[in-house]
Structures are given as structure tokens and as C-alpha cells.
C-alpha positions in Angstrom: -46.6 -116.0 -71.0 -45.6 -115.8 -67.3 -42.8 -113.1 -65.2 -41.5 -115.3 -62.5 -39.0 -114.2 -60.1 -37.1 -116.3 -57.7 -35.5 -115.5 -54.3 -33.1 -118.3 -54.4 -31.4 -120.0 -51.1 -29.7 -123.3 -50.3 -32.3 -125.3 -49.3 -35.8 -124.1 -50.9 -36.8 -120.7 -53.1 -39.8 -118.6 -53.3 -41.2 -117.7 -56.8 -43.4 -115.0 -57.7 -45.8 -115.4 -61.2 -46.8 -112.9 -62.8 -49.4 -113.0 -65.6 -51.3 -110.5 -67.6 -55.0 -110.5 -66.5 -54.3 -112.9 -63.4 -53.5 -112.1 -59.9 -50.3 -112.5 -58.5 -49.0 -115.6 -57.2 -46.4 -116.0 -54.8 -45.4 -119.9 -53.6 -42.4 -121.6 -51.9 -40.9 -124.9 -53.0 -37.9 -127.1 -51.4 -35.0 -126.7 -53.6 -34.7 -130.6 -53.4 -36.9 -133.0 -55.1 -39.6 -133.2 -55.2 -40.0 -129.3 -54.8 -37.7 -128.9 -57.6 -40.0 -130.8 -60.1 -43.0 -129.5 -58.7 -41.9 -125.9 -59.9 -40.6 -126.9 -63.2 -44.5 -128.5 -63.8 -45.8 -125.0 -63.3 -43.5 -123.9 -66.3 -44.6 -123.2 -70.1 -42.2 -123.0 -72.8 -43.0 -119.2 -73.2 -42.3 -118.1 -69.3 -39.3 -115.8 -68.6 -37.3 -116.7 -65.1 -35.0 -114.0 -63.5 -33.2 -114.8 -60.3 -29.8 -113.5 -58.7 -26.7 -114.9 -58.9 -25.5 -116.9 -56.3 -23.6 -119.9 -55.5 -26.4 -122.6 -56.7 -27.6 -120.0 -59.4 -25.9 -122.0 -62.0 -27.4 -124.9 -60.8 -30.5 -123.9 -60.5 -30.6 -122.3 -64.2 -29.4 -125.5 -65.6 -32.4 -127.6 -64.5 -34.7 -125.1 -65.4 -33.8 -123.9 -68.8 -34.9 -126.6 -70.8 -38.7 -126.1 -70.0 -38.6 -121.8 -70.6 -37.6 -119.9 -73.1 -35.6 -117.2 -71.1 -33.6 -117.6 -67.8 -31.9 -114.3 -66.4 -28.9 -114.5 -63.8 -28.9 -110.9 -62.3 -25.5 -109.4 -61.7 -26.4 -108.4 -57.6 -23.8 -105.4 -57.9 -25.7 -103.9 -60.4 -29.2 -104.9 -59.0 -29.9 -102.2 -56.0 -33.4 -102.6 -55.7 -33.4 -106.0 -53.6 -30.1 -105.0 -51.4 -31.3 -101.3 -50.5 -35.0 -102.8 -49.9 -36.4 -101.5 -46.5 -38.5 -104.4 -46.6 -36.3 -107.5 -46.5 -38.5 -110.3 -47.0 -38.6 -113.5 -49.5 -41.6 -112.9 -51.0 -40.9 -108.8 -51.7 -37.5 -109.9 -53.2 -39.1 -112.1 -55.4 -42.1 -109.9 -56.5 -39.2 -107.0 -57.0 -37.6 -109.4 -59.7 -40.5 -110.7 -61.3 -42.1 -106.8 -61.6 -38.5 -105.8 -63.4 -38.6 -109.0 -65.6 -41.7 -107.8 -66.8 -40.3 -104.6 -67.7 -37.1 -106.0 -69.5 -35.0 -103.7 -66.9 -32.5 -106.5 -65.5 -28.9 -106.3 -65.5 -28.1 -109.8 -66.8 -25.1 -112.0 -65.2 -22.7 -113.4 -67.7 -22.4 -117.5 -67.3 -19.1 -118.9 -68.4 -19.2 -122.7 -69.7 -19.2 -125.1 -67.3 -15.1 -125.6 -68.1 -14.1 -122.6 -67.5 -16.4 -122.2 -64.0 -14.3 -125.3 -62.8 -10.7 -124.1 -63.8 -11.6 -120.9 -62.4 -12.9 -122.7 -58.8 -9.1 -124.4 -58.9 -7.6 -121.5 -59.9 -9.5 -120.0 -56.6 -7.9 -122.6 -54.6 -4.8 -122.1 -55.6 -4.7 -118.7 -55.0 -6.1 -119.5 -51.3 -3.3 -122.0 -50.7 -0.6 -119.4 -51.7 -1.9 -116.7 -49.5 -1.6 -119.1 -46.8 1.9 -120.1 -47.9 2.9 -116.5 -47.4 1.1 -115.9 -44.3 3.2 -118.5 -43.0 6.5 -117.2 -44.1 5.5 -114.0 -42.7 4.8 -115.4 -39.0 8.3 -117.1 -39.2 9.6 -114.1 -40.6 8.5 -112.4 -37.2 9.8 -114.7 -35.3 13.3 -113.7 -36.4 12.8 -110.1 -35.9 10.9 -110.2 -32.4 15.0 -111.8 -31.7 16.4 -108.9 -33.3 17.8 -111.0 -36.3 17.1 -109.4 -40.0 16.4 -112.6 -42.5 15.2 -111.6 -46.1 11.5 -113.1 -46.7 12.6 -114.2 -49.9 15.1 -116.6 -48.4 12.4 -118.4 -46.6 10.7 -119.2 -49.6 12.8 -122.1 -50.5 13.6 -125.1 -48.4 17.2 -124.9 -48.5 17.1 -121.4 -47.4 14.4 -122.0 -45.0 16.1 -124.7 -43.2 19.7 -123.0 -43.0 18.1 -119.5 -41.6 16.1 -121.5 -39.0 19.3 -123.2 -37.6 21.5 -119.6 -37.0 19.4 -119.2 -33.7 18.6 -121.1 -30.7 15.0 -121.2 -30.3 13.3 -122.0 -27.0 11.0 -125.4 -27.0 7.7 -123.6 -27.8 9.1 -122.1 -30.7 10.9 -125.0 -31.7 7.2 -126.4 -31.5 5.7 -123.4 -33.9 8.4 -123.5 -36.6 8.3 -127.8 -36.5 4.8 -127.4 -37.1 5.0 -124.6 -39.7 7.8 -126.5 -41.7 5.3 -129.2 -41.8 2.4 -127.1 -43.6 4.5 -125.3 -45.6 5.8 -128.7 -47.2 2.5 -129.6 -47.5 1.4 -126.5 -49.1 4.3 -127.1 -51.6 3.1 -130.8 -52.6 -0.7 -129.4 -53.1 0.4 -126.4 -54.9 2.5 -128.5 -57.4 -0.3 -130.8 -57.8 -3.1 -128.1 -58.5 -0.9 -126.4 -61.1 -0.1 -129.4 -62.8 -3.7 -129.8 -63.0 -4.5 -126.3 -64.1 -2.0 -126.6 -66.9 -3.3 -129.4 -68.2 -7.0 -128.9 -68.3 -5.8 -125.6 -69.5 -4.4 -127.1 -72.9 -7.3 -128.7 -73.7 -9.5 -125.2 -73.8 -9.6 -123.3 -77.2 -7.4 -119.9 -76.9 -4.9 -121.3 -74.7 -2.4 -122.0 -77.4 -2.9 -118.9 -79.0 -1.9 -117.1 -75.5 0.9 -119.4 -75.1 2.6 -117.7 -78.3 2.3 -114.3 -76.5 5.6 -113.6 -75.2 5.5 -112.8 -71.5 2.4 -115.6 -70.8 3.2 -118.7 -69.5 1.4 -122.3 -69.0 -0.7 -120.9 -65.7 -1.0 -117.4 -66.7 -2.7 -118.4 -70.0 -5.1 -120.9 -67.9 -5.6 -118.0 -65.6 -6.9 -115.6 -68.2 -8.8 -118.5 -70.3 -11.0 -119.3 -67.4 -11.8 -115.5 -66.5 -12.3 -114.5 -69.8 -14.0 -117.9 -71.2 -15.8 -117.3 -74.6 -14.2 -114.2 -76.5 -17.3 -114.0 -78.5 -19.2 -112.5 -75.4 -17.1 -109.4 -76.0 -18.0 -106.9 -78.6 -15.1 -105.0 -78.2 -11.6 -104.6 -76.4 -13.0 -101.9 -73.8 -16.0 -104.6 -72.8 -13.2 -107.0 -72.2 -11.4 -104.5 -70.0 -14.5 -103.1 -68.2 -14.9 -107.2 -67.3 -11.4 -107.1 -65.7 -11.6 -104.1 -63.9 -8.8 -102.4 -65.5 -10.8 -99.6 -66.7 -11.1 -96.0 -65.0 -13.8 -94.8 -63.2 -15.8 -91.9 -64.8 -18.3 -89.2 -63.1 -19.7 -86.8 -65.0 -22.3 -84.3 -64.0 -23.0 -81.2 -65.8 -19.7 -79.4 -66.5 -18.0 -81.6 -64.3 -16.2 -84.5 -65.5 -13.9 -86.7 -63.3 -11.6 -89.6 -64.1 -10.2 -91.8 -60.9 -8.8 -94.9 -60.8 -9.8 -98.7 -62.0 -12.5 -99.6 -60.9 -11.2 -103.0 -60.2 -14.3 -104.9 -60.9 -13.9 -108.6 -62.0 -11.3 -111.4 -61.1 -8.6 -110.1 -59.1 -6.7 -113.2 -59.8 -6.8 -112.2 -63.6 -6.1 -108.5 -63.0 -2.7 -109.0 -61.2 -2.1 -112.1 -63.9 -2.7 -109.3 -66.8 0.3 -106.8 -64.6 2.5 -109.9 -64.2 2.8 -110.5 -67.6 2.8 -107.1 -68.9 5.7 -107.0 -66.8 7.5 -109.2 -68.8 6.1 -109.0 -72.0 7.6 -105.3 -71.9 10.9 -106.5 -71.8 10.9 -108.0 -75.2 7.9 -106.2 -76.7 9.8 -102.6 -78.5 6.0 -101.2 -78.7 5.2 -102.0 -74.9 8.3 -101.1 -73.8 8.3 -97.5 -75.3 5.0 -97.2 -74.5 5.5 -97.9 -71.0 8.4 -95.7 -70.9 6.4 -92.5 -72.2 3.6 -93.0 -69.7 6.4 -93.4 -67.3 7.7 -90.4 -67.6 4.9 -88.1 -67.4 2.6 -90.2 -64.9 4.7 -92.5 -63.0 5.4 -96.1 -63.1 2.5 -97.0 -61.2 0.4 -95.5 -63.7 2.6 -96.4 -66.3 2.1 -100.6 -65.9 -1.7 -100.2 -65.6 -1.9 -98.5 -68.9 0.5 -100.7 -70.3 -1.4 -103.9 -69.1 -4.4 -102.2 -71.2 -2.7 -101.8 -74.1 -1.5 -105.5 -74.1 -4.9 -106.6 -73.2 -5.7 -105.4 -76.7 -3.5 -107.9 -77.8 -5.1 -110.7 -75.9 -8.2 -109.6 -77.1 -7.6 -109.8 -80.7 -5.4 -112.8 -80.6 -8.1 -114.6 -79.0 -10.8 -113.1 -81.7 -8.6 -113.7 -84.7 -7.3 -117.1 -83.4 -3.8 -115.7 -84.2 -0.7 -117.8 -83.0 2.4 -116.0 -83.1 5.7 -117.1 -84.6 7.7 -114.4 -83.0 5.7 -112.0 -80.9 8.5 -109.4 -80.6 7.9 -108.7 -84.7 4.4 -109.4 -84.9 5.0 -112.4 -86.9 2.2 -114.9 -87.3 2.6 -118.4 -87.9 1.7 -118.9 -91.2 -0.8 -121.7 -91.0 -3.0 -119.6 -88.6 -3.4 -116.1 -90.0 -6.9 -115.2 -89.8 
């Protein structure tokens, strides 16, 4: 049995082989054929391989998984040995990975299914376009401010409001060019966002759990797709706390001797999913007496900011059990299930 540590790059990778009773062996391969095929020829069914999570780690894992007993994809933010090493070479990194793999001391990264990864990629592209659209609107808002004219940003987000606002001022020739270009880009972004959102929701409908989440008041098609792509297979999470930690909505805890400190939420995991969860919670608490009462109780003691995060954590419990038990709500506000989907 060999323990093999991989330092993976976009065009090559370095492998360190550790085998009991034999000297250490380090070799570098090209990632493209025939380098990858040559590496696969060195593998045996009982071998274990480990590599850090990178942009192409899933591709590499899928290529070699049929030939070995186990492939560990390391969570980099939990494995500081390589990042903090003063001797930063491919051989040294591969050696460190192989050594910790042989001791079974590597923090394993969660691997989602291909369909969840593909959907998450579409969602990230949409998020980038949304942020670009916001930055362009802010730019136009800045032009109005420069002329001492106050206009609400919300008015600039609609085509009609944007056009009517632009007509209120006499722009010089350079400003007109700038505004024309921004107008064209905003229209293009609007069409692209519409296309992406259509694909995201239509693909999301084909995934398990989508209809379950849609039955929860406060979660729409786009939000359901975002949550499903992030959560993936709910069976990967044993408890609600595991899912909350994965989404970064649990507080930081620091305990030493008699000192015990609880800080702000960790914010680890998907920022898009965390933001979506909070937005859905804001809507859900309007309809759910339980969530509304909990929110108001926390708000009275700790303020609205902490209250909405705490309520989102409660709302996440409902999402967890809905997916775990295959619930479909007939009336979410009264927690009434569809009779054909009770568990």
C-alpha cells in the first residue's frame, strides 16, 4: 500500500510516494496525456492519494478514483502546514501531504456532485453580473451628484426611471458618451441576467429537494436553486449544526482555561447562500408567527442585526429537516404537510 501526496498545478503535478519498507520516491508528471496515464500506471487498488482543493482538483480526483481505494481532497483553510512552510517547493509540499495522509490526519474537503457544482458556477456568474450592474448604476448616480442633483438609486434600477432621470440634466459631450455606453451595458446585463436566471431555475427544478424548499413560504425559485446548489446532498450533514457551520452562520468560539468568548458568525462557506438565507428569512418571518415572535424577542434584547441572524439560524433548522425528511408543505405558516409527502 502506498500513500501518495500530490502537489497539483494547471499543467503538471508532483507526486510523493511513501511505502513501508521502501525509500521515498518523488516524481513530476505532466497533467495532460501521456503524463496522467503514466501516473495512473504507478497506482494500485489499495493505494491512497491526497491533494489540496484547487480549481482542477475535482477533475484530477475523477480521473484517478477508479484506480485507488481512496482520494482525499484537502480543505486548504484547515491545513496550514503547506501555507506556513518556510520551505515552499513542490517536492516539499507533496512530501508533507503524503506524510499526513499516512497518519490519517488530513482535513477532508466536501466534494459536491457535478450537477450541484455546475449550478453553483452559473449562480456565481450571475452574482458577478449583478455586482457589475450595481457598480454601473453607482457610477451614473455619481455623475448626478457631481452636478449637485439628487436622485434615488432605486429609480436608476428601472429602464423607465433611468431614462427619465437622464433627461433631467443637460450633459456635456463626454458625459453623453459615458452615459450612452453605460446604458448599453446595463441593457446587455439585464438580458444576460434574465437568461441566467431562467437557466438556473429550470435546472434547479430537476434537482432533489427543490420542490421541498419551494413549499416553504419565503423561498422562491432562484433562492431554492441557490440553496440546493450550496447544500447539495443533505445526507452529508448529520445535524443542523453541521449545516449551519458549513454556511458560516455559527458564532466564533474561543475558550482557554477559564476564559470563554463567543464572537460574531464565522462567515465561512458560500457568501451568496448566506445572503440568500437571510433574505428568505426576512420574508418568511412576515408569514410565520413562530419566526416573527422569535425575531421580535431577540430584537428587544440584542438589536435587529443580531435578531435577523439568529432567526436565519432558526429558519435553517426548518430547511434542514425539510430536506432531511422530504417534507412538502401544504401550509407552511401552520406547519401543515402535504398528505402525500409526509415522513
